[in-house]
VOSE-158688 format. One record per atom (N, C-alpha, C): atom name; chain; x, y, z. Coordinates in steps of 0.02 Angstrom, whole numbers. Layout:
% VOSE-158688
atom;mol;u;v;w
CA;A;X;Y;Z
...
***
This chain:
% VOSE-158688
atom;mol;u;v;w
N;A;319;-494;619
CA;A;327;-448;563
C;A;400;-433;552
N;A;419;-428;489
CA;A;487;-408;473
C;A;503;-341;506
N;A;563;-334;535
CA;A;581;-271;567
C;A;589;-214;517
N;A;584;-229;453
CA;A;595;-177;403
C;A;532;-153;369
N;A;474;-177;388
CA;A;415;-145;360
C;A;358;-189;337
N;A;313;-159;297
CA;A;254;-192;271
C;A;241;-170;199
N;A;204;-212;163
CA;A;182;-196;96
C;A;106;-188;99
N;A;81;-129;80
CA;A;10;-115;84
C;A;-21;-126;15
N;A;-66;-174;11
CA;A;-102;-187;-51
C;A;-177;-177;-39
N;A;-217;-187;-91
CA;A;-288;-176;-84
C;A;-329;-223;-127
N;A;-393;-225;-115
CA;A;-438;-267;-154
C;A;-450;-238;-224
N;A;-428;-176;-235
CA;A;-440;-144;-299
C;A;-401;-78;-297
N;A;-408;-39;-350
CA;A;-381;29;-349
C;A;-433;74;-316
N;A;-410;129;-286
CA;A;-455;177;-255
C;A;-488;152;-192
N;A;-456;107;-155
CA;A;-486;80;-94
C;A;-458;111;-30
N;A;-409;156;-37
CA;A;-381;189;22
C;A;-312;165;42
N;A;-275;135;-4
CA;A;-208;110;13
C;A;-162;167;36
N;A;-164;223;1
CA;A;-120;278;18
C;A;-135;306;87
N;A;-200;313;102
CA;A;-219;338;169
C;A;-195;291;223
N;A;-204;226;213
CA;A;-182;177;263
C;A;-106;177;270
N;A;-71;177;213
CA;A;2;175;215
C;A;30;238;249
N;A;4;296;231
CA;A;28;359;262
C;A;10;361;336
N;A;-50;339;353
CA;A;-71;341;423
C;A;-29;293;465
N;A;-12;235;437
CA;A;31;188;473
C;A;101;216;482
N;A;127;247;429
CA;A;193;279;436
C;A;192;333;490
N;A;140;375;489
CA;A;134;428;539
C;A;128;398;610
N;A;92;343;616
CA;A;84;312;681
C;A;150;284;707
N;A;190;254;663
CA;A;254;229;685
C;A;302;286;702
N;A;298;340;665
CA;A;337;400;684
C;A;318;422;754
N;A;252;421;768
CA;A;229;440;834
C;A;252;394;889
N;A;270;333;872
CA;A;296;285;920
C;A;372;287;925
N;A;402;338;892
CA;A;474;347;897
C;A;515;307;849
N;A;483;279;798
CA;A;520;240;748
C;A;548;286;693
N;A;603;263;664
CA;A;629;295;603
C;A;595;262;544
N;A;555;302;508
CA;A;510;273;457
C;A;525;301;389
N;A;538;256;341
CA;A;544;275;271
C;A;482;248;234
N;A;470;275;175
CA;A;412;254;136
C;A;432;242;64
N;A;390;206;28
CA;A;405;191;-41
C;A;341;179;-81
N;A;338;207;-140
CA;A;286;193;-190
C;A;324;171;-252
N;A;340;107;-258
CA;A;386;84;-310
C;A;365;103;-381
N;A;299;96;-395
CA;A;274;109;-462
C;A;210;150;-455
N;A;206;205;-493
CA;A;146;247;-491
C;A;129;270;-561
N;A;64;271;-575
CA;A;40;300;-638
C;A;-14;351;-621
N;A;-27;396;-667
CA;A;-72;451;-653
C;A;-38;507;-616
N;A;25;520;-635
CA;A;65;572;-603
C;A;52;640;-635
N;A;80;692;-603
CA;A;72;761;-628
C;A;141;789;-647
N;A;144;825;-703
CA;A;207;858;-721
C;A;223;915;-672
N;A;285;921;-652
CA;A;307;977;-610
C;A;375;1000;-638
N;A;400;1058;-615
CA;A;466;1080;-638
C;A;522;1030;-621
N;A;510;989;-570
CA;A;561;940;-549
C;A;552;873;-586
N;A;498;867;-624
CA;A;484;804;-658
C;A;416;778;-637
N;A;398;719;-660
CA;A;334;689;-641
C;A;332;674;-566
N;A;274;688;-536
CA;A;266;675;-465
C;A;198;641;-453
N;A;200;589;-413
CA;A;139;553;-393
C;A;112;582;-328
N;A;48;599;-327
CA;A;18;625;-266
C;A;22;574;-210
N;A;16;510;-226
CA;A;21;458;-175
C;A;90;457;-144
N;A;141;459;-186
CA;A;210;458;-160
C;A;223;519;-117
N;A;200;577;-138
CA;A;210;638;-98
C;A;175;634;-31
N;A;114;605;-30
CA;A;78;597;33
C;A;116;551;80
N;A;144;499;54
CA;A;184;453;95
C;A;245;489;123
N;A;279;527;81
CA;A;340;561;103
C;A;325;612;158
N;A;266;643;154
CA;A;247;692;205
C;A;236;659;273
N;A;222;594;273
CA;A;208;558;336
C;A;271;527;367
N;A;324;522;328
CA;A;385;488;351
C;A;432;536;388
N;A;482;508;421
CA;A;533;550;453
C;A;604;531;433
N;A;611;486;384
CA;A;676;471;355
C;A;677;502;285
N;A;718;552;276
CA;A;720;588;213
C;A;752;545;158
N;A;727;552;98
CA;A;754;516;40
C;A;736;554;-22
N;A;777;550;-75
CA;A;760;583;-138
C;A;698;552;-168
N;A;659;593;-204
CA;A;597;569;-232
C;A;608;507;-277
N;A;660;508;-316
CA;A;672;455;-364
C;A;685;388;-329
N;A;706;389;-267
CA;A;716;327;-229
C;A;650;302;-201
N;A;608;350;-179
CA;A;543;332;-153
C;A;497;305;-208
N;A;500;336;-266
CA;A;456;318;-322
C;A;498;311;-386
N;A;534;255;-392
CA;A;580;248;-449
C;A;546;244;-517
N;A;484;222;-520
CA;A;448;217;-583
C;A;384;258;-578
N;A;382;313;-615
CA;A;326;360;-612
C;A;303;376;-683
N;A;238;366;-696
CA;A;211;374;-763
C;A;153;423;-764
N;A;146;458;-819
CA;A;95;510;-826
C;A;24;483;-833
N;A;9;437;-878
CA;A;-61;418;-889
C;A;-89;378;-830
N;A;-152;390;-812
CA;A;-184;353;-756
C;A;-211;286;-779
N;A;-166;242;-798
CA;A;-184;176;-823
C;A;-142;124;-786
N;A;-156;60;-799
CA;A;-117;7;-768
C;A;-42;20;-780
N;A;-1;11;-728
CA;A;71;27;-734
C;A;105;-9;-792
N;A;86;-71;-807
CA;A;122;-107;-861
C;A;105;-76;-929
N;A;44;-49;-936
CA;A;26;-15;-999
C;A;63;51;-1004
N;A;64;89;-949
CA;A;99;153;-949
C;A;173;144;-963
N;A;203;93;-933
CA;A;274;80;-944
C;A;288;62;-1016
N;A;245;20;-1045
CA;A;254;0;-1115
C;A;248;60;-1161
N;A;199;104;-1148
CA;A;190;164;-1190
C;A;250;211;-1185
N;A;284;209;-1127
CA;A;343;252;-1117
C;A;408;217;-1135
N;A;402;155;-1159
CA;A;460;115;-1177
C;A;508;107;-1118
N;A;478;94;-1059
CA;A;516;84;-998
C;A;504;13;-973
N;A;556;-21;-953
CA;A;550;-88;-924
C;A;554;-81;-848
N;A;501;-98;-814
CA;A;502;-96;-741
C;A;543;-155;-716
N;A;596;-141;-680
CA;A;644;-191;-658
C;A;638;-200;-583
N;A;618;-260;-562
CA;A;610;-273;-490
C;A;677;-266;-454
N;A;732;-282;-487
CA;A;798;-275;-456
C;A;814;-202;-440
N;A;793;-156;-483
CA;A;803;-85;-469
C;A;762;-64;-409
N;A;700;-87;-406
CA;A;657;-71;-349
C;A;686;-99;-285
N;A;712;-160;-288
CA;A;742;-191;-229
C;A;802;-150;-205
N;A;842;-125;-251
CA;A;900;-85;-233
C;A;878;-20;-198
N;A;826;12;-224
CA;A;800;72;-193
C;A;773;57;-123
N;A;738;1;-117
CA;A;711;-19;-52
C;A;767;-30;-1
N;A;820;-64;-22
CA;A;876;-76;24
C;A;907;-11;47
N;A;913;37;1
CA;A;941;102;19
C;A;895;139;68
N;A;830;134;58
CA;A;782;165;104
C;A;783;132;172
N;A;789;65;171
CA;A;786;27;233
C;A;847;36;278
N;A;905;51;247
CA;A;967;53;285
C;A;964;99;346
N;A;940;161;340
CA;A;937;205;399
C;A;871;201;437
N;A;826;157;416
CA;A;758;157;444
C;A;745;95;487
N;A;698;102;531
CA;A;673;44;569
C;A;612;14;537
N;A;576;54;500
CA;A;516;31;464
C;A;515;63;395
N;A;496;23;345
CA;A;482;50;278
C;A;411;29;260
N;A;369;78;246
CA;A;301;65;225
C;A;299;71;149
N;A;284;15;116
CA;A;283;13;43
C;A;210;7;20
N;A;190;51;-25
CA;A;122;49;-52
C;A;123;24;-124
N;A;83;-27;-137
CA;A;76;-51;-205
C;A;33;-5;-247
N;A;23;-24;-309
CA;A;-22;13;-354
C;A;-76;-35;-377
N;A;-138;-11;-378
CA;A;-193;-55;-397
C;A;-202;-110;-345
N;A;-220;-170;-368
CA;A;-230;-226;-323
C;A;-170;-272;-321
N;A;-177;-327;-284
CA;A;-123;-374;-271
C;A;-92;-403;-335
N;A;-132;-418;-385
CA;A;-107;-448;-446
C;A;-102;-398;-504
N;A;-104;-334;-489
CA;A;-96;-284;-542
C;A;-29;-293;-577
N;A;-27;-297;-644
CA;A;36;-307;-679
C;A;80;-245;-676
N;A;145;-256;-670
CA;A;192;-201;-674
C;A;238;-208;-735
N;A;236;-266;-766
CA;A;274;-278;-827
C;A;243;-338;-862
N;A;273;-360;-915
CA;A;245;-416;-953
C;A;242;-479;-911
N;A;290;-487;-864
CA;A;295;-550;-828
C;A;289;-543;-752
N;A;281;-482;-726
CA;A;280;-473;-653
C;A;220;-433;-631
N;A;199;-446;-570
CA;A;142;-412;-540
C;A;163;-381;-473
N;A;116;-344;-442
CA;A;128;-317;-376
C;A;143;-373;-326
N;A;112;-431;-335
CA;A;125;-487;-291
C;A;198;-508;-295
N;A;225;-512;-356
CA;A;295;-530;-365
C;A;341;-479;-331
N;A;321;-416;-335
CA;A;361;-363;-304
C;A;362;-371;-228
N;A;304;-383;-198
CA;A;300;-392;-126
C;A;344;-450;-104
N;A;342;-505;-142
CA;A;382;-563;-125
C;A;457;-548;-133
N;A;475;-510;-185
CA;A;545;-492;-195
C;A;572;-449;-138
N;A;528;-408;-109
CA;A;549;-365;-54
C;A;546;-403;13
N;A;514;-460;14
CA;A;512;-501;74
C;A;471;-471;130
N;A;417;-434;111
CA;A;379;-398;162
C;A;312;-432;177
N;A;291;-430;240
CA;A;223;-452;257
C;A;173;-403;226
N;A;114;-428;213
CA;A;64;-391;174
C;A;5;-369;217
N;A;-13;-306;211
CA;A;-75;-280;240
C;A;-124;-270;183
N;A;-185;-296;191
CA;A;-236;-291;139
C;A;-288;-239;160
N;A;-298;-189;117
CA;A;-350;-139;128
C;A;-413;-162;91
N;A;-467;-170;129
CA;A;-530;-193;101
C;A;-579;-136;101
N;A;-604;-117;42
CA;A;-655;-65;37
C;A;-723;-97;52
N;A;-756;-72;104
CA;A;-821;-100;123
C;A;-875;-73;76
N;A;-892;-115;27
CA;A;-943;-99;-22
C;A;-967;-165;-51
N;A;-1021;-162;-89
CA;A;-1047;-223;-119
C;A;-993;-257;-162
N;A;-983;-321;-150
CA;A;-932;-358;-186
C;A;-868;-368;-147
N;A;-862;-336;-88
CA;A;-799;-338;-51
C;A;-782;-408;-26
N;A;-831;-450;-12
CA;A;-816;-516;14
C;A;-777;-557;-37
N;A;-802;-561;-97
CA;A;-767;-598;-149
C;A;-697;-570;-162
N;A;-692;-504;-168
CA;A;-627;-473;-182
C;A;-578;-486;-125
N;A;-601;-481;-63
CA;A;-557;-490;-6
C;A;-534;-563;-1
N;A;-580;-609;-9
CA;A;-562;-680;-1
C;A;-517;-704;-57
N;A;-530;-681;-119
CA;A;-485;-700;-174
C;A;-415;-672;-163
N;A;-411;-609;-141
CA;A;-345;-579;-131
C;A;-308;-614;-74
N;A;-343;-626;-19
CA;A;-312;-660;38
C;A;-288;-730;18
N;A;-329;-765;-21
CA;A;-310;-832;-43
C;A;-247;-830;-85
N;A;-241;-780;-129
CA;A;-182;-774;-171
C;A;-120;-755;-130
N;A;-129;-711;-82
CA;A;-73;-692;-38
C;A;-45;-754;-4
N;A;-89;-795;24
CA;A;-66;-855;59
C;A;-37;-907;10
N;A;-69;-915;-48
CA;A;-47;-965;-96
C;A;23;-949;-123
N;A;39;-885;-127
CA;A;105;-865;-153
C;A;159;-866;-100
N;A;140;-881;-38
CA;A;189;-887;15
C;A;207;-822;49
N;A;168;-770;38
CA;A;181;-707;72
C;A;151;-711;142
N;A;179;-672;187
CA;A;154;-669;255
C;A;97;-618;258
N;A;41;-639;286
CA;A;-18;-596;292
C;A;-16;-562;360
N;A;-3;-496;360
CA;A;3;-459;423
C;A;-64;-437;451
N;A;-116;-438;410
CA;A;-182;-417;433
C;A;-216;-374;381
N;A;-275;-349;400
CA;A;-314;-311;352
C;A;-345;-250;385
N;A;-363;-202;344
CA;A;-395;-141;367
C;A;-462;-134;330
N;A;-515;-122;368
CA;A;-581;-111;339
C;A;-591;-37;327
N;A;-603;-19;265
CA;A;-611;52;247
C;A;-683;64;225
N;A;-720;102;266
CA;A;-791;115;251
C;A;-801;169;200
N;A;-795;151;136
CA;A;-797;202;84
C;A;-868;216;58
N;A;-916;171;75
CA;A;-983;178;48
C;A;-1033;188;106
N;A;-1055;250;118
CA;A;-1101;262;174
C;A;-1169;229;164
N;A;-1185;210;103
CA;A;-1250;181;89
C;A;-1248;105;85
N;A;-1191;75;103
CA;A;-1185;2;98
C;A;-1236;-32;143
N;A;-1273;-78;115
CA;A;-1321;-117;154
C;A;-1286;-175;189
N;A;-1309;-190;250
CA;A;-1282;-246;289
C;A;-1207;-239;300
N;A;-1185;-179;312
CA;A;-1113;-168;323
C;A;-1087;-208;382
N;A;-1124;-209;437
CA;A;-1102;-245;497
C;A;-1097;-320;483
N;A;-1146;-347;445
CA;A;-1145;-418;429
C;A;-1086;-435;384
N;A;-1071;-391;336
CA;A;-1013;-402;293
C;A;-948;-400;334
N;A;-943;-352;379
CA;A;-884;-346;421
C;A;-875;-409;464
N;A;-930;-436;490
CA;A;-926;-496;530
C;A;-902;-556;489
N;A;-926;-560;427
CA;A;-904;-615;383
C;A;-830;-609;367
N;A;-808;-549;352
CA;A;-736;-537;339
C;A;-694;-556;400
N;A;-716;-535;459
CA;A;-678;-548;520
C;A;-674;-623;535
N;A;-727;-659;519
CA;A;-728;-731;531
C;A;-676;-767;488
N;A;-665;-741;428
CA;A;-618;-773;381
C;A;-546;-746;387
N;A;-541;-681;398
CA;A;-475;-648;396
C;A;-448;-630;465
N;A;-488;-638;517
CA;A;-469;-615;583
C;A;-494;-544;594
N;A;-491;-521;655
CA;A;-513;-453;670
C;A;-468;-403;633
N;A;-498;-350;605
CA;A;-457;-302;567
C;A;-408;-265;612
N;A;-352;-245;583
CA;A;-304;-203;619
C;A;-336;-136;636
N;A;-381;-113;593
CA;A;-416;-50;605
C;A;-478;-50;561
N;A;-528;-12;583
CA;A;-587;0;542
C;A;-593;75;533
N;A;-587;97;471
CA;A;-589;168;456
C;A;-659;190;438
N;A;-682;244;468
CA;A;-746;273;447
C;A;-738;309;380
N;A;-789;342;357
CA;A;-781;383;297
C;A;-724;431;306
N;A;-685;441;254
CA;A;-625;482;261
C;A;-641;554;276
N;A;-600;585;316
CA;A;-607;655;334
C;A;-599;698;271
N;A;-649;739;254
CA;A;-643;780;193
C;A;-586;831;197
N;A;-561;845;257
CA;A;-505;891;265
C;A;-439;859;244
N;A;-440;793;235
CA;A;-379;758;216
C;A;-338;735;276
N;A;-362;746;337
CA;A;-326;724;396
C;A;-320;648;397
N;A;-263;622;416
CA;A;-253;550;418
C;A;-288;519;478
N;A;-316;460;469
CA;A;-346;426;527
C;A;-292;403;576
N;A;-312;390;637
CA;A;-265;368;688
C;A;-256;292;684
N;A;-198;270;664
CA;A;-183;199;661
C;A;-132;179;715
N;A;-134;216;770
CA;A;-88;200;825
C;A;-97;129;851
N;A;-160;107;856
CA;A;-173;40;880
C;A;-145;-12;833
N;A;-153;-2;768
CA;A;-126;-48;719
C;A;-50;-50;722
N;A;-18;8;728
CA;A;55;12;732
C;A;80;-26;793
N;A;44;-19;850
CA;A;64;-55;911
C;A;57;-130;902
N;A;4;-153;870
CA;A;-5;-225;859
C;A;48;-253;813
N;A;67;-214;762
CA;A;118;-237;715
C;A;188;-235;745
N;A;197;-196;797
CA;A;263;-191;829
C;A;276;-249;876
N;A;226;-289;892
CA;A;236;-345;939
C;A;282;-396;909
***
């Protein structure tokens, strides 16, 4: 794994990327690492006196121990909860991968790890010509795939994994997130995923309603090897 971090993507939106990214950052902090975080592009933000703020970006910042200004952590922040490329177009903003790379380099300079969370899925567009996949490649980060365990997850996971490998990105592993308590044949689906993708870095149960982050210490230790 790159000594500077990971890029957390998912099989879809709402699959638990923020929880996994924040928990991994917190776990690395617990292992004595200097950890910075980044949410390069976010939509569905809230207006505040300081400007638009993404709940995902704020959650990541709360888990890190390398301080940075909000605008560096989340350089592109949009109000409507729609695909980032649509939100950017409506705001007449051009999402520039070079700007994101510059922010990443500034975050990485004092840090041992930078946890970067994408928006939406692996191929979610961020501009007319670029996607989250292009961003991950521009940052040169290995990719962690968050798989939501629900009906349809096998196809989504295998397609995403295939695209990650086809584009030449390094696959750092995957996290199984049990978001559907009523999922039938969950164990069989998990076994099929493990046979194709390898054993997961972690398997998350249903999320704690209190908002407490799951323990990803084991995953952090495996990624530190």
